[in-house]
Biopython code that builds the backbone (N, CA, C, O; Angstrom):
import numpy as np
from Bio.PDB.StructureBuilder import StructureBuilder

atoms = [
    (1, "MET", "N", (38.555, 46.877, 159.055)),
    (1, "MET", "CA", (37.465, 46.749, 158.132)),
    (1, "MET", "C", (37.337, 48.002, 157.280)),
    (1, "MET", "O", (36.971, 47.922, 156.107)),
    (2, "ALA", "N", (37.632, 49.147, 157.854)),
    (2, "ALA", "CA", (37.547, 50.398, 157.090)),
    (2, "ALA", "C", (38.561, 50.399, 155.954)),
    (2, "ALA", "O", (38.245, 50.816, 154.840)),
    (3, "LYS", "N", (39.772, 49.938, 156.229)),
    (3, "LYS", "CA", (40.804, 49.899, 155.189)),
    (3, "LYS", "C", (40.424, 48.887, 154.109)),
    (3, "LYS", "O", (40.634, 49.139, 152.923)),
    (4, "ALA", "N", (39.874, 47.757, 154.508)),
    (4, "ALA", "CA", (39.428, 46.762, 153.531)),
    (4, "ALA", "C", (38.368, 47.366, 152.622)),
    (4, "ALA", "O", (38.376, 47.129, 151.414)),
    (5, "TYR", "N", (37.458, 48.144, 153.194)),
    (5, "TYR", "CA", (36.420, 48.791, 152.395)),
    (5, "TYR", "C", (37.039, 49.787, 151.414)),
    (5, "TYR", "O", (36.635, 49.844, 150.253)),
    (6, "GLU", "N", (38.014, 50.569, 151.873)),
    (6, "GLU", "CA", (38.686, 51.524, 150.995)),
    (6, "GLU", "C", (39.365, 50.815, 149.828)),
    (6, "GLU", "O", (39.378, 51.326, 148.708)),
    (7, "ILE", "N", (39.920, 49.652, 150.088)),
    (7, "ILE", "CA", (40.669, 48.925, 149.066)),
    (7, "ILE", "C", (39.747, 48.202, 148.094)),
    (7, "ILE", "O", (39.956, 48.261, 146.883)),
    (8, "GLY", "N", (38.723, 47.517, 148.617)),
    (8, "GLY", "CA", (37.923, 46.686, 147.724)),
    (8, "GLY", "C", (36.436, 46.665, 147.980)),
    (8, "GLY", "O", (35.727, 45.820, 147.433)),
    (9, "GLY", "N", (35.949, 47.575, 148.798)),
    (9, "GLY", "CA", (34.519, 47.637, 149.039)),
    (9, "GLY", "C", (34.011, 46.499, 149.901)),
    (9, "GLY", "O", (34.788, 45.841, 150.592)),
    (10, "PRO", "N", (32.705, 46.265, 149.863)),
    (10, "PRO", "CA", (32.092, 45.247, 150.711)),
    (10, "PRO", "C", (32.637, 43.837, 150.478)),
    (10, "PRO", "O", (32.702, 43.044, 151.418)),
    (11, "SER", "N", (33.022, 43.516, 149.265)),
    (11, "SER", "CA", (33.552, 42.167, 149.014)),
    (11, "SER", "C", (34.882, 41.956, 149.722)),
    (11, "SER", "O", (35.166, 40.851, 150.183)),
    (12, "ALA", "N", (35.702, 42.999, 149.814)),
    (12, "ALA", "CA", (36.972, 42.894, 150.543)),
    (12, "ALA", "C", (36.720, 42.742, 152.041)),
    (12, "ALA", "O", (37.415, 41.988, 152.722)),
    (13, "GLN", "N", (35.722, 43.462, 152.548)),
    (13, "GLN", "CA", (35.376, 43.319, 153.963)),
    (13, "GLN", "C", (34.911, 41.899, 154.263)),
    (13, "GLN", "O", (35.298, 41.306, 155.270)),
    (14, "SER", "N", (34.086, 41.368, 153.387)),
    (14, "SER", "CA", (33.591, 40.010, 153.572)),
    (14, "SER", "C", (34.736, 39.004, 153.534)),
    (14, "SER", "O", (34.776, 38.074, 154.340)),
    (15, "ALA", "N", (35.661, 39.186, 152.605)),
    (15, "ALA", "CA", (36.807, 38.282, 152.497)),
    (15, "ALA", "C", (37.682, 38.360, 153.744)),
    (15, "ALA", "O", (38.257, 37.352, 154.155)),
    (16, "LEU", "N", (37.791, 39.522, 154.343)),
    (16, "LEU", "CA", (38.627, 39.696, 155.534)),
    (16, "LEU", "C", (37.993, 39.064, 156.771)),
    (16, "LEU", "O", (38.705, 38.619, 157.671)),
    (17, "MET", "N", (36.677, 39.020, 156.820)),
    (17, "MET", "CA", (36.010, 38.461, 157.996)),
    (17, "MET", "C", (36.313, 36.977, 158.183)),
    (17, "MET", "O", (36.420, 36.514, 159.319)),
    (18, "THR", "N", (36.451, 36.231, 157.109)),
    (18, "THR", "CA", (36.693, 34.794, 157.223)),
    (18, "THR", "C", (37.975, 34.495, 157.996)),
    (18, "THR", "O", (37.916, 33.742, 158.967)),
    (19, "PRO", "N", (39.147, 35.054, 157.613)),
    (19, "PRO", "CA", (40.343, 34.749, 158.397)),
    (19, "PRO", "C", (40.309, 35.346, 159.809)),
    (19, "PRO", "O", (40.926, 34.794, 160.720)),
    (20, "ILE", "N", (39.605, 36.455, 160.002)),
    (20, "ILE", "CA", (39.494, 37.015, 161.350)),
    (20, "ILE", "C", (38.662, 36.084, 162.229)),
    (20, "ILE", "O", (39.051, 35.791, 163.360)),
    (21, "PHE", "N", (37.523, 35.617, 161.722)),
    (21, "PHE", "CA", (36.705, 34.677, 162.494)),
    (21, "PHE", "C", (37.454, 33.379, 162.743)),
    (21, "PHE", "O", (37.384, 32.823, 163.839)),
    (22, "ARG", "N", (38.162, 32.896, 161.746)),
    (22, "ARG", "CA", (38.920, 31.653, 161.906)),
    (22, "ARG", "C", (39.982, 31.820, 163.000)),
    (22, "ARG", "O", (40.159, 30.937, 163.839)),
    (23, "ALA", "N", (40.675, 32.940, 162.984)),
    (23, "ALA", "CA", (41.706, 33.191, 163.999)),
    (23, "ALA", "C", (41.096, 33.207, 165.394)),
    (23, "ALA", "O", (41.666, 32.652, 166.334)),
    (24, "TYR", "N", (39.944, 33.839, 165.526)),
    (24, "TYR", "CA", (39.318, 33.979, 166.838)),
    (24, "TYR", "C", (38.668, 32.683, 167.320)),
    (24, "TYR", "O", (38.936, 32.221, 168.430)),
    (25, "TYR", "N", (37.819, 32.105, 166.486)),
    (25, "TYR", "CA", (37.034, 30.965, 166.921)),
    (25, "TYR", "C", (37.756, 29.626, 166.808)),
    (25, "TYR", "O", (37.593, 28.773, 167.680)),
    (26, "GLU", "N", (38.543, 29.421, 165.763)),
    (26, "GLU", "CA", (39.182, 28.120, 165.563)),
    (26, "GLU", "C", (40.578, 28.059, 166.154)),
    (26, "GLU", "O", (40.990, 27.025, 166.679)),
    (27, "GLU", "N", (41.314, 29.174, 166.070)),
    (27, "GLU", "CA", (42.704, 29.164, 166.530)),
    (27, "GLU", "C", (42.878, 29.850, 167.880)),
    (27, "GLU", "O", (43.980, 29.867, 168.428)),
    (28, "ASP", "N", (41.792, 30.420, 168.424)),
    (28, "ASP", "CA", (41.795, 31.083, 169.730)),
    (28, "ASP", "C", (42.890, 32.150, 169.832)),
    (28, "ASP", "O", (43.589, 32.240, 170.841)),
    (29, "LEU", "N", (43.027, 32.955, 168.775)),
    (29, "LEU", "CA", (44.011, 34.027, 168.745)),
    (29, "LEU", "C", (43.362, 35.347, 169.120)),
    (29, "LEU", "O", (42.146, 35.508, 169.008)),
    (30, "ASP", "N", (44.180, 36.288, 169.565)),
    (30, "ASP", "CA", (43.717, 37.623, 169.939)),
    (30, "ASP", "C", (43.595, 38.460, 168.668)),
    (30, "ASP", "O", (44.607, 38.819, 168.066)),
    (31, "ILE", "N", (42.377, 38.771, 168.257)),
    (31, "ILE", "CA", (42.187, 39.518, 167.016)),
    (31, "ILE", "C", (42.457, 41.009, 167.172)),
    (31, "ILE", "O", (42.282, 41.770, 166.221)),
    (32, "CYS", "N", (42.875, 41.431, 168.342)),
    (32, "CYS", "CA", (43.349, 42.808, 168.526)),
    (32, "CYS", "C", (44.864, 42.892, 168.338)),
    (32, "CYS", "O", (45.435, 43.982, 168.310)),
    (33, "ASP", "N", (45.503, 41.738, 168.211)),
    (33, "ASP", "CA", (46.953, 41.687, 167.998)),
    (33, "ASP", "C", (47.250, 42.104, 166.560)),
    (33, "ASP", "O", (46.706, 41.512, 165.628)),
    (34, "PRO", "N", (48.095, 43.102, 166.363)),
    (34, "PRO", "CA", (48.422, 43.563, 165.006)),
    (34, "PRO", "C", (48.970, 42.457, 164.104)),
    (34, "PRO", "O", (48.717, 42.466, 162.900)),
    (35, "GLU", "N", (49.707, 41.519, 164.662)),
    (35, "GLU", "CA", (50.245, 40.420, 163.857)),
    (35, "GLU", "C", (49.127, 39.509, 163.344)),
    (35, "GLU", "O", (49.178, 39.046, 162.205)),
    (36, "VAL", "N", (48.135, 39.255, 164.168)),
    (36, "VAL", "CA", (46.992, 38.427, 163.766)),
    (36, "VAL", "C", (46.213, 39.132, 162.662)),
    (36, "VAL", "O", (45.807, 38.502, 161.685)),
    (37, "LEU", "N", (46.006, 40.430, 162.814)),
    (37, "LEU", "CA", (45.294, 41.193, 161.789)),
    (37, "LEU", "C", (46.088, 41.269, 160.490)),
    (37, "LEU", "O", (45.513, 41.220, 159.403)),
    (38, "ALA", "N", (47.396, 41.388, 160.602)),
    (38, "ALA", "CA", (48.237, 41.409, 159.401)),
    (38, "ALA", "C", (48.141, 40.074, 158.671)),
    (38, "ALA", "O", (48.059, 40.040, 157.443)),
    (39, "ASP", "N", (48.151, 38.979, 159.419)),
    (39, "ASP", "CA", (47.986, 37.657, 158.805)),
    (39, "ASP", "C", (46.632, 37.549, 158.108)),
    (39, "ASP", "O", (46.541, 37.029, 156.996)),
    (40, "ALA", "N", (45.588, 38.038, 158.760)),
    (40, "ALA", "CA", (44.246, 37.974, 158.180)),
    (40, "ALA", "C", (44.167, 38.783, 156.890)),
    (40, "ALA", "O", (43.596, 38.323, 155.901)),
    (41, "ALA", "N", (44.735, 39.977, 156.897)),
    (41, "ALA", "CA", (44.718, 40.816, 155.693)),
    (41, "ALA", "C", (45.471, 40.153, 154.553)),
    (41, "ALA", "O", (45.048, 40.216, 153.399)),
    (42, "GLU", "N", (46.582, 39.522, 154.877)),
    (42, "GLU", "CA", (47.359, 38.840, 153.836)),
    (42, "GLU", "C", (46.616, 37.610, 153.317)),
    (42, "GLU", "O", (46.604, 37.360, 152.112)),
    (43, "GLN", "N", (45.998, 36.840, 154.214)),
    (43, "GLN", "CA", (45.237, 35.656, 153.798)),
    (43, "GLN", "C", (44.060, 36.026, 152.908)),
    (43, "GLN", "O", (43.703, 35.273, 152.002)),
    (44, "ALA", "N", (43.462, 37.172, 153.158)),
    (44, "ALA", "CA", (42.315, 37.620, 152.364)),
    (44, "ALA", "C", (42.749, 38.347, 151.093)),
    (44, "ALA", "O", (41.908, 38.800, 150.317)),
    (45, "SER", "N", (44.054, 38.456, 150.882)),
    (45, "SER", "CA", (44.619, 39.153, 149.714)),
    (45, "SER", "C", (44.194, 40.619, 149.668)),
    (45, "SER", "O", (44.003, 41.183, 148.590)),
    (46, "ILE", "N", (44.046, 41.233, 150.846)),
    (46, "ILE", "CA", (43.707, 42.648, 150.943)),
    (46, "ILE", "C", (44.988, 43.474, 150.883)),
    (46, "ILE", "O", (45.104, 44.407, 150.089)),
    (47, "MET", "N", (45.949, 43.114, 151.736)),
    (47, "MET", "CA", (47.237, 43.804, 151.831)),
    (47, "MET", "C", (48.289, 42.784, 152.241)),
    (47, "MET", "O", (47.975, 41.756, 152.841)),
    (48, "SER", "N", (49.548, 43.082, 151.909)),
    (48, "SER", "CA", (50.626, 42.234, 152.402)),
    (48, "SER", "C", (50.922, 42.609, 153.851)),
    (48, "SER", "O", (50.501, 43.666, 154.321)),
    (49, "ARG", "N", (51.644, 41.746, 154.555)),
    (49, "ARG", "CA", (52.014, 42.046, 155.946)),
    (49, "ARG", "C", (52.798, 43.346, 156.021)),
    (49, "ARG", "O", (52.604, 44.129, 156.951)),
    (50, "ALA", "N", (53.675, 43.586, 155.067)),
    (50, "ALA", "CA", (54.477, 44.813, 155.057)),
    (50, "ALA", "C", (53.580, 46.041, 154.869)),
    (50, "ALA", "O", (53.780, 47.060, 155.530)),
    (51, "GLU", "N", (52.604, 45.951, 153.980)),
    (51, "GLU", "CA", (51.679, 47.067, 153.765)),
    (51, "GLU", "C", (50.851, 47.351, 155.012)),
    (51, "GLU", "O", (50.600, 48.510, 155.339)),
    (52, "VAL", "N", (50.428, 46.305, 155.706)),
    (52, "VAL", "CA", (49.664, 46.477, 156.941)),
    (52, "VAL", "C", (50.526, 47.177, 157.981)),
    (52, "VAL", "O", (50.062, 48.089, 158.666)),
    (53, "SER", "N", (51.770, 46.757, 158.099)),
    (53, "SER", "CA", (52.674, 47.355, 159.085)),
    (53, "SER", "C", (52.838, 48.845, 158.860)),
    (53, "SER", "O", (52.772, 49.627, 159.809)),
    (54, "VAL", "N", (53.048, 49.243, 157.626)),
    (54, "VAL", "CA", (53.239, 50.659, 157.314)),
    (54, "VAL", "C", (51.929, 51.428, 157.454)),
    (54, "VAL", "O", (51.902, 52.507, 158.046)),
    (55, "SER", "N", (50.848, 50.880, 156.914)),
    (55, "SER", "CA", (49.556, 51.554, 156.920)),
    (55, "SER", "C", (49.007, 51.764, 158.328)),
    (55, "SER", "O", (48.363, 52.777, 158.603)),
    (56, "CYS", "N", (49.258, 50.815, 159.210)),
    (56, "CYS", "CA", (48.683, 50.870, 160.554)),
    (56, "CYS", "C", (49.658, 51.363, 161.612)),
    (56, "CYS", "O", (49.330, 51.361, 162.798)),
    (57, "GLY", "N", (50.828, 51.776, 161.211)),
    (57, "GLY", "CA", (51.757, 52.371, 162.156)),
    (57, "GLY", "C", (52.588, 51.392, 162.948)),
    (57, "GLY", "O", (53.161, 51.779, 163.966)),
    (58, "PHE", "N", (52.684, 50.139, 162.531)),
    (58, "PHE", "CA", (53.485, 49.172, 163.258)),
    (58, "PHE", "C", (54.937, 49.227, 162.820)),
    (58, "PHE", "O", (55.799, 48.580, 163.415)),
    (59, "ASP", "N", (55.207, 50.000, 161.779)),
    (59, "ASP", "CA", (56.552, 50.034, 161.215)),
    (59, "ASP", "C", (57.010, 51.475, 160.999)),
    (59, "ASP", "O", (57.719, 51.766, 160.036)),
    (60, "GLY", "N", (56.609, 52.364, 161.885)),
    (60, "GLY", "CA", (57.014, 53.754, 161.765)),
    (60, "GLY", "C", (56.079, 54.603, 160.927)),
    (60, "GLY", "O", (56.326, 55.797, 160.758)),
    (61, "GLY", "N", (54.999, 54.017, 160.392)),
    (61, "GLY", "CA", (54.036, 54.772, 159.598)),
    (61, "GLY", "C", (53.071, 55.505, 160.507)),
    (61, "GLY", "O", (53.293, 55.574, 161.716)),
    (62, "PRO", "N", (52.002, 56.055, 159.948)),
    (62, "PRO", "CA", (51.016, 56.763, 160.761)),
    (62, "PRO", "C", (50.438, 55.851, 161.840)),
    (62, "PRO", "O", (50.144, 54.684, 161.581)),
    (63, "GLN", "N", (50.281, 56.374, 163.020)),
    (63, "GLN", "CA", (49.787, 55.565, 164.139)),
    (63, "GLN", "C", (48.290, 55.322, 164.010)),
    (63, "GLN", "O", (47.520, 56.243, 163.734)),
    (64, "ARG", "N", (47.896, 54.103, 164.208)),
    (64, "ARG", "CA", (46.490, 53.713, 164.239)),
    (64, "ARG", "C", (46.283, 52.866, 165.477)),
    (64, "ARG", "O", (47.244, 52.354, 166.051)),
    (65, "SER", "N", (45.060, 52.717, 165.884)),
    (65, "SER", "CA", (44.778, 51.853, 167.024)),
    (65, "SER", "C", (44.943, 50.398, 166.617)),
    (65, "SER", "O", (44.887, 50.069, 165.432)),
    (66, "SER", "N", (45.147, 49.525, 167.601)),
    (66, "SER", "CA", (45.336, 48.110, 167.303)),
    (66, "SER", "C", (44.068, 47.464, 166.770)),
    (66, "SER", "O", (44.130, 46.371, 166.205)),
    (67, "ASN", "N", (42.923, 48.110, 166.934)),
    (67, "ASN", "CA", (41.686, 47.539, 166.409)),
    (67, "ASN", "C", (41.266, 48.245, 165.122)),
    (67, "ASN", "O", (40.076, 48.440, 164.872)),
    (68, "PHE", "N", (42.239, 48.622, 164.317)),
    (68, "PHE", "CA", (41.999, 49.351, 163.080)),
    (68, "PHE", "C", (41.089, 48.584, 162.136)),
    (68, "PHE", "O", (40.224, 49.184, 161.497)),
    (69, "PHE", "N", (41.264, 47.267, 162.032)),
    (69, "PHE", "CA", (40.483, 46.474, 161.098)),
    (69, "PHE", "C", (39.136, 46.071, 161.674)),
    (69, "PHE", "O", (38.165, 45.922, 160.931)),
    (70, "TYR", "N", (39.066, 45.897, 162.967)),
    (70, "TYR", "CA", (37.863, 45.356, 163.584)),
    (70, "TYR", "C", (37.428, 46.297, 164.687)),
    (70, "TYR", "O", (37.987, 46.254, 165.783)),
    (71, "ARG", "N", (36.456, 47.138, 164.431)),
    (71, "ARG", "CA", (36.049, 48.169, 165.374)),
    (71, "ARG", "C", (34.783, 47.774, 166.116)),
    (71, "ARG", "O", (33.743, 48.416, 165.968)),
    (72, "SER", "N", (34.870, 46.748, 166.892)),
    (72, "SER", "CA", (33.727, 46.298, 167.671)),
    (72, "SER", "C", (34.193, 46.022, 169.089)),
    (72, "SER", "O", (35.382, 45.817, 169.335)),
    (73, "ALA", "N", (33.256, 46.018, 170.012)),
    (73, "ALA", "CA", (33.611, 45.694, 171.392)),
    (73, "ALA", "C", (34.078, 44.255, 171.470)),
    (73, "ALA", "O", (33.519, 43.391, 170.795)),
    (74, "PRO", "N", (35.085, 43.980, 172.276)),
    (74, "PRO", "CA", (35.565, 42.600, 172.403)),
    (74, "PRO", "C", (34.511, 41.711, 173.050)),
    (74, "PRO", "O", (33.729, 42.159, 173.888)),
    (75, "VAL", "N", (34.506, 40.476, 172.657)),
    (75, "VAL", "CA", (33.597, 39.514, 173.246)),
    (75, "VAL", "C", (34.229, 39.012, 174.528)),
    (75, "VAL", "O", (35.320, 38.441, 174.505)),
    (76, "THR", "N", (33.553, 39.221, 175.643)),
    (76, "THR", "CA", (34.132, 38.826, 176.933)),
    (76, "THR", "C", (33.440, 37.630, 177.550)),
    (76, "THR", "O", (33.942, 37.062, 178.520)),
    (77, "ASN", "N", (32.314, 37.240, 177.016)),
    (77, "ASN", "CA", (31.571, 36.127, 177.594)),
    (77, "ASN", "C", (31.463, 34.964, 176.607)),
    (77, "ASN", "O", (30.431, 34.298, 176.540)),
    (78, "ARG", "N", (32.512, 34.727, 175.854)),
    (78, "ARG", "CA", (32.507, 33.627, 174.883)),
    (78, "ARG", "C", (32.485, 32.286, 175.621)),
    (78, "ARG", "O", (33.288, 32.079, 176.530)),
    (79, "PRO", "N", (31.587, 31.376, 175.251)),
    (79, "PRO", "CA", (31.537, 30.071, 175.907)),
    (79, "PRO", "C", (32.860, 29.325, 175.748)),
    (79, "PRO", "O", (33.515, 29.424, 174.710)),
    (80, "GLN", "N", (33.236, 28.599, 176.757)),
    (80, "GLN", "CA", (34.473, 27.812, 176.729)),
    (80, "GLN", "C", (34.351, 26.691, 175.712)),
    (80, "GLN", "O", (33.263, 26.158, 175.493)),
    (81, "GLY", "N", (35.461, 26.336, 175.095)),
    (81, "GLY", "CA", (35.499, 25.215, 174.163)),
    (81, "GLY", "C", (35.219, 25.562, 172.725)),
    (81, "GLY", "O", (35.196, 24.665, 171.883)),
    (82, "LEU", "N", (35.003, 26.828, 172.400)),
    (82, "LEU", "CA", (34.761, 27.207, 171.006)),
    (82, "LEU", "C", (36.054, 27.532, 170.326)),
    (82, "LEU", "O", (36.060, 27.874, 169.143)),
]
sb = StructureBuilder()
sb.init_structure("model")
sb.init_model(0)
sb.init_chain("A")
sb.init_seg("    ")
for serial, (resi, resn, name, xyz) in enumerate(atoms, 1):
    if name == "N":
        sb.init_residue(resn, " ", resi, " ")
    sb.init_atom(name, np.array(xyz, "f"), 0.0, 1.0, " ", f" {name:<3s}", serial, name[0])
structure = sb.get_structure()
């Protein structure tokens, strides 16, 4: 989310939340997975997958934590079936 803000401000952050929520709630994907976050950034037209890889250290670039885009505690008590 911080990188989205740097790139496009609050509107970019808002655009990024939609594919992240969709991945988590509809597709039951791990939003801490760098590949899932790269897909979300690309879907929101924030960054390409290649740019995410380099920017977040997945491709030999500067190392970042896997929760670079989403800095919140993981939800551990999500109701089943969502």
